C-alpha positions in Angstrom: 99.6 -74.3 -66.4 99.5 -71.2 -64.3 99.8 -69.1 -67.5 96.9 -70.9 -69.1 94.8 -70.3 -65.9 95.6 -66.6 -66.0 94.5 -66.4 -69.7 91.3 -68.3 -68.9 90.6 -65.9 -66.0 91.2 -62.9 -68.2 89.0 -64.3 -70.9 86.2 -64.9 -68.4 86.6 -61.4 -66.9 86.3 -59.7 -70.3 83.4 -61.9 -71.3 81.6 -60.9 -68.1 82.4 -57.2 -68.6 81.2 -57.4 -72.2 77.9 -59.0 -71.2 77.5 -56.4 -68.5 78.2 -53.6 -70.9 75.7 -55.0 -73.4 73.0 -55.0 -70.7 73.6 -51.4 -69.8 73.7 -50.2 -73.4 70.5 -52.1 -74.4 68.5 -49.0 -73.7 69.2 -46.1 -76.1 69.8 -42.5 -75.1 67.5 -39.9 -76.7 68.9 -36.5 -77.3 66.6 -33.5 -77.5 67.7 -30.0 -78.5 65.5 -27.0 -77.3 65.7 -23.3 -76.7 63.2 -22.9 -73.8 65.2 -21.6 -70.9 62.1 -21.3 -68.7 61.3 -25.0 -69.1 64.8 -26.5 -68.9 64.7 -27.5 -65.2 61.3 -29.0 -65.6 62.3 -30.9 -68.7 65.3 -32.3 -66.8 63.0 -33.4 -63.9 60.7 -35.2 -66.4 63.6 -36.9 -68.1 64.8 -38.3 -64.8 61.3 -39.6 -64.1 61.1 -41.2 -67.5 64.5 -42.9 -67.0 63.3 -44.3 -63.7 60.2 -45.7 -65.3 61.7 -47.1 -68.5 65.4 -47.2 -68.2 65.7 -44.9 -71.2 67.9 -41.9 -70.7 66.7 -38.6 -72.2 69.2 -35.7 -72.6 67.6 -32.3 -72.9 70.2 -30.0 -74.3 69.4 -26.2 -74.0 70.8 -23.8 -76.6 69.8 -20.2 -76.1 68.9 -17.5 -77.1 66.6 -18.5 -79.9 68.8 -17.0 -82.6 71.7 -19.1 -81.5 69.5 -22.2 -81.4 68.2 -21.6 -84.9 71.7 -21.2 -86.2 72.7 -24.5 -84.6 69.7 -26.3 -86.1 70.5 -25.1 -89.6 74.1 -26.0 -89.3 73.3 -29.5 -88.0 70.8 -30.0 -90.8 73.4 -29.1 -93.4 75.8 -31.6 -91.8 73.1 -34.3 -91.4 73.8 -34.2 -87.7 70.5 -33.4 -86.1 69.6 -34.9 -82.7 66.8 -37.5 -82.2 64.3 -34.8 -81.4 64.4 -31.0 -82.1 62.2 -28.0 -82.7 62.1 -25.5 -85.6 61.9 -21.8 -85.0 60.6 -20.3 -88.3 57.7 -20.0 -90.6 55.8 -22.8 -92.3 58.0 -22.7 -95.4 61.1 -23.4 -93.1 59.2 -26.3 -91.6 58.4 -27.6 -95.1 62.1 -27.3 -96.3 63.2 -29.5 -93.4 60.6 -32.1 -94.4 61.7 -32.0 -98.0 65.3 -32.5 -97.0 64.4 -35.7 -95.2 65.1 -34.3 -91.7 61.6 -34.8 -90.2 59.6 -37.9 -89.7 55.9 -38.1 -90.8 54.1 -38.9 -87.5 50.6 -39.4 -89.0 50.5 -43.2 -88.5 51.5 -42.8 -84.9 49.0 -40.1 -84.2 46.2 -42.2 -85.8 47.1 -45.5 -84.1 44.7 -46.9 -81.5 41.7 -45.0 -83.0 43.5 -41.7 -83.1 44.3 -42.0 -79.4 47.4 -39.7 -79.4 46.0 -37.3 -81.9 42.7 -36.8 -80.0 44.5 -35.9 -76.8 45.6 -32.6 -78.3 43.7 -29.4 -79.0 43.0 -29.7 -82.7 44.3 -26.1 -83.3 47.5 -27.0 -81.5 48.1 -29.8 -84.0 47.1 -27.6 -87.0 50.5 -25.7 -87.1 52.2 -29.1 -87.4 50.0 -30.4 -90.1 50.1 -30.1 -93.9 46.7 -30.4 -95.6 46.2 -32.1 -99.0 47.1 -29.8 -101.8 49.2 -27.5 -99.7 51.3 -25.0 -101.5 54.5 -26.4 -100.1 54.3 -29.7 -101.9 54.4 -31.7 -98.7 52.5 -35.0 -98.4 49.5 -34.4 -96.1 50.1 -35.4 -92.6 51.3 -34.5 -89.1 55.0 -33.7 -88.7 55.3 -32.3 -85.2 54.2 -32.8 -81.6 52.9 -29.7 -79.8 54.3 -29.4 -76.3 52.3 -26.4 -75.2 49.9 -23.8 -76.7 49.3 -20.1 -76.5 46.3 -17.8 -76.8 46.1 -14.0 -76.8 43.2 -12.6 -74.8 42.2 -9.8 -72.4 42.8 -10.0 -68.7 41.1 -7.9 -66.0 42.0 -7.0 -62.4 39.4 -8.4 -60.0 40.3 -6.1 -57.1 40.0 -3.0 -59.3 36.7 -4.2 -60.7 35.4 -4.3 -57.1 36.7 -0.8 -56.5 34.8 0.4 -59.6 31.6 -1.1 -58.3 31.7 -3.9 -60.9 31.1 -7.6 -60.3 34.5 -9.4 -60.7 32.5 -12.6 -61.6 30.9 -10.8 -64.5 33.5 -9.3 -66.8 32.2 -7.5 -70.0 31.1 -9.8 -72.8 30.1 -7.2 -75.4 31.9 -4.2 -76.7 29.2 -1.9 -75.4 29.6 -3.3 -71.9 33.4 -2.8 -72.2 33.0 0.8 -73.4 30.5 1.6 -70.6 33.3 0.9 -68.1 35.4 3.7 -69.6 33.7 6.6 -67.7 34.0 4.7 -64.4 37.7 4.2 -65.0 38.2 7.9 -65.7 36.1 9.0 -62.7 38.2 6.8 -60.4 41.5 8.2 -61.9 42.6 4.7 -63.0 44.3 3.5 -66.2 42.1 1.4 -68.5 43.5 -1.1 -71.1 47.3 -1.5 -71.3 49.1 -3.5 -74.0 52.2 -3.3 -76.1 50.6 -1.3 -78.9 53.9 0.5 -79.5 54.8 -2.9 -80.9 52.2 -2.7 -83.6 51.7 -6.5 -84.1 49.5 -6.5 -81.0 47.2 -3.9 -82.5 47.1 -6.1 -85.6 46.1 -9.1 -83.5 43.1 -7.3 -81.8 42.0 -5.7 -85.1 42.0 -9.1 -86.7 39.9 -10.5 -83.8 37.3 -7.9 -84.5 37.5 -8.3 -88.3 36.6 -12.0 -87.9 33.8 -11.1 -85.5 32.3 -8.5 -87.7 32.6 -9.9 -91.2 33.7 -13.6 -90.8 36.8 -15.4 -91.9 35.8 -15.7 -95.6 35.5 -12.0 -96.1 38.8 -11.4 -94.2 40.6 -13.9 -96.5 39.0 -12.3 -99.5 40.4 -8.9 -98.5 43.9 -10.4 -98.2 43.5 -11.9 -101.7 42.5 -8.4 -103.0 38.9 -9.3 -103.7 37.4 -6.9 -101.0 38.7 -3.4 -100.4 39.7 -2.0 -97.0 37.2 0.8 -97.7 34.4 -1.8 -97.3 31.9 -0.7 -94.6 32.8 -3.7 -92.4 36.5 -2.7 -92.3 35.5 0.9 -91.4 33.6 -0.7 -88.5 36.7 -2.4 -87.4 38.7 0.8 -87.5 35.9 2.6 -85.7 36.1 0.3 -82.7 39.4 1.8 -81.8 37.9 5.3 -82.0 35.1 4.2 -79.7 37.5 2.8 -77.2 39.5 6.0 -77.1 36.4 8.2 -76.9 35.0 6.1 -74.0 38.1 6.4 -71.8 38.7 2.7 -71.6 42.2 2.9 -73.1 45.2 3.8 -71.0 47.1 7.0 -71.7 50.2 6.6 -73.9 49.0 3.3 -75.2 50.3 3.7 -78.8 53.9 4.1 -77.6 53.8 1.5 -74.9 56.0 -1.6 -75.1 54.6 -4.8 -73.8 57.0 -5.1 -70.9 55.8 -1.7 -69.6 52.2 -2.8 -70.0 52.9 -6.0 -68.1 54.5 -4.0 -65.2 51.5 -1.6 -65.1 49.0 -4.5 -64.9 51.0 -6.6 -62.5 51.4 -3.6 -60.2 47.6 -3.1 -60.3 47.9 0.2 -62.1 45.5 -0.8 -64.9 42.1 -2.4 -65.0 42.6 -4.4 -68.3 45.4 -5.7 -70.4 45.5 -7.3 -73.8 48.3 -10.0 -73.7 49.2 -13.5 -74.5 49.0 -16.5 -72.1 52.8 -16.1 -71.4 51.7 -13.3 -69.2 50.7 -15.7 -66.5 54.3 -16.5 -65.8 55.3 -12.9 -66.1 52.7 -11.6 -63.7 53.5 -14.3 -61.2 57.1 -13.1 -61.1 56.1 -9.5 -60.7 53.2 -9.9 -58.3 52.3 -13.4 -57.0 49.2 -12.1 -55.3 47.6 -10.5 -58.3 44.0 -11.5 -58.7 42.9 -11.5 -62.3 40.9 -13.4 -64.9 41.3 -14.0 -68.7 38.4 -13.3 -71.1 37.8 -13.1 -74.8 37.8 -9.6 -76.2 34.3 -8.3 -75.8 32.4 -9.0 -79.0 31.3 -6.2 -81.3 28.8 -8.3 -83.3 26.7 -11.5 -82.8 26.9 -12.3 -86.5 30.1 -14.3 -86.3 32.0 -15.8 -83.3 34.8 -13.9 -81.7 38.2 -15.2 -82.8 41.6 -14.8 -81.1 45.1 -15.5 -82.1 46.3 -18.9 -80.7 47.9 -22.2 -81.5 50.9 -24.3 -80.7 53.5 -22.4 -78.7 56.3 -24.9 -79.0 56.6 -28.2 -80.9 59.0 -31.1 -81.2 59.9 -33.0 -84.4 61.5 -36.4 -84.7 64.6 -36.8 -86.8 63.6 -39.1 -89.7 67.2 -40.4 -89.8 67.5 -41.2 -86.1 68.2 -44.8 -85.2 66.2 -44.1 -82.0 63.1 -42.7 -83.6 60.8 -45.4 -82.2 62.0 -44.7 -78.7 61.9 -41.0 -79.3 58.2 -41.3 -80.3 57.4 -43.3 -77.2 59.0 -40.6 -75.0 57.0 -37.8 -76.8 53.8 -39.8 -76.3 54.6 -40.0 -72.6 55.7 -36.3 -72.4 52.4 -35.1 -73.9 50.4 -37.4 -71.6 47.9 -35.9 -69.2 49.9 -36.0 -66.0 53.2 -34.8 -67.5 51.4 -32.0 -69.3 49.7 -30.9 -66.1 53.0 -30.9 -64.3 54.8 -29.0 -67.1 52.0 -26.4 -67.1 52.0 -25.9 -63.3 55.8 -25.7 -63.1 56.3 -23.3 -66.0 52.9 -21.5 -66.3 52.6 -22.4 -69.9 49.4 -23.8 -71.4 49.3 -27.6 -71.9 48.8 -28.9 -75.5 46.9 -31.9 -74.0 43.2 -30.8 -73.8 42.4 -33.4 -71.1 44.3 -31.8 -68.2 42.6 -28.5 -67.7 41.2 -29.5 -64.3 44.7 -30.1 -63.1 46.2 -26.6 -63.8 45.6 -23.2 -62.2 42.3 -21.6 -63.2 43.7 -18.6 -65.0 45.7 -20.9 -67.2 42.6 -23.0 -67.9 40.8 -19.8 -68.9 43.5 -19.0 -71.5 43.4 -22.7 -72.6 39.7 -22.7 -73.1 40.2 -19.9 -75.6 41.6 -22.4 -78.0 38.1 -23.1 -79.1 38.1 -19.6 -80.7 41.7 -19.6 -81.9 43.1 -18.8 -85.3 46.4 -17.6 -86.6 47.9 -16.1 -89.8 50.3 -19.1 -90.0 47.3 -21.4 -90.8 45.3 -19.1 -93.0 47.0 -20.2 -96.2 47.2 -16.5 -97.4 49.2 -13.6 -96.2 48.9 -9.8 -96.4 51.6 -7.6 -97.8 53.9 -6.4 -95.1 53.5 -2.7 -96.2 49.7 -3.1 -96.0 50.0 -4.5 -92.5 52.2 -1.6 -91.4 49.8 1.0 -92.9 46.9 -0.8 -91.2 48.5 -0.9 -87.8 50.0 2.6 -87.9 46.6 3.8 -89.1 44.9 2.5 -86.0 47.6 4.3 -83.9 46.7 7.5 -85.7 43.0 6.9 -85.0 43.6 6.4 -81.3 45.6 9.7 -81.0 43.0 11.6 -83.0 45.1 12.3 -86.0 42.9 10.5 -88.6 39.4 9.2 -88.9 38.5 5.6 -89.5 37.5 6.5 -93.0 40.8 8.2 -93.8 42.8 5.2 -92.5 40.6 2.8 -94.6 41.3 4.9 -97.7 45.0 5.1 -97.1 45.4 1.3 -96.4 43.5 0.5 -99.6 45.8 2.7 -101.6 48.8 0.8 -100.3 47.1 -2.4 -101.0 46.4 -1.4 -104.6 50.0 -0.3 -105.1 51.3 -3.7 -103.8 48.8 -5.6 -106.0 50.0 -3.6 -109.1 53.6 -4.4 -108.3 52.8 -8.1 -108.1 50.8 -8.0 -111.4 53.7 -6.3 -113.1 56.2 -9.1 -112.3 
């Protein structure tokens, strides 16, 4: 009898443990891989809060640097072993290849549920980099395949204290190119440095030049140029090149700008050695680390023409995708909806000094971040243009602007040289 009682007791104990285990395991664990070292601690805090609210555990796993992360993602994709949520560091065609391989869930129906409630919470241009339009060249079904976590814009910033020292109103930064150029003589007379930027890293020159191209001739003509239908010797392109000569001649550019790396430029501006800088929204976090008391504002590059609006480079900074094969995809989507909600986005922005992808939380973040975020209205980016320029043409274009700034070549000479490279590359393509 005693043996039977022991067996019965053991049976009841295991039954109770089993039921207890099932109760604990009823909530899934969501695994997210990311590369964002500056956001890891904040992600972990948000994960704990979400678990407290819902009982769902979220594991944020950091793999850095970005190259190591990319290698891990590719290896996991090949082994069909991706986590529930992940990001892709690469170009649009890399994104498309993951979708074609069945690794990424189409989120369109979720975005459009409840009268587009989730979709409408984002800046449209933040979603754009995660969308594929009908008839896209990648052969992807039209839809939204990623969730923007934050955004970025590249604009100008100005030092308010130095503005006051120059006799300028810090509440009225320049809106037109001429107003900007007129500050040059004041900067020189005061012995200050003007605009600093990483123009030794030529892509930042390319960025500002494209801003002015859109402003002077409009997007359609810029795209026609890239397609080879409009030459770089066109008068509008000569105007774009001439802007950099005007800046140099006015004294508004800092000395040594064409060999300056962006980290040096950031140090000069943060240490109040320069009146202006051309930089991305990531600079807010950089400047805070270098000089927490820096007083500055973000503005659009001063417009050269009123014919077309000023455009700036911008879009989604980081995005998450849901693994289409994940058994936890519904819970993963619920978490991403929560993560991109207004309060969580505001907290993430304040804690990391990155711009929120949710357009409804600007009142809850520092003003300088909100200024960068408002620039999304004017944002564009080569990744969403649908056409791309030859790399050798871009190099000739950017190096040519450097040569204009140092006085080696005229705008007309650079326009002619860039067009020659363009024609050579077009002929190579036609010969294939």
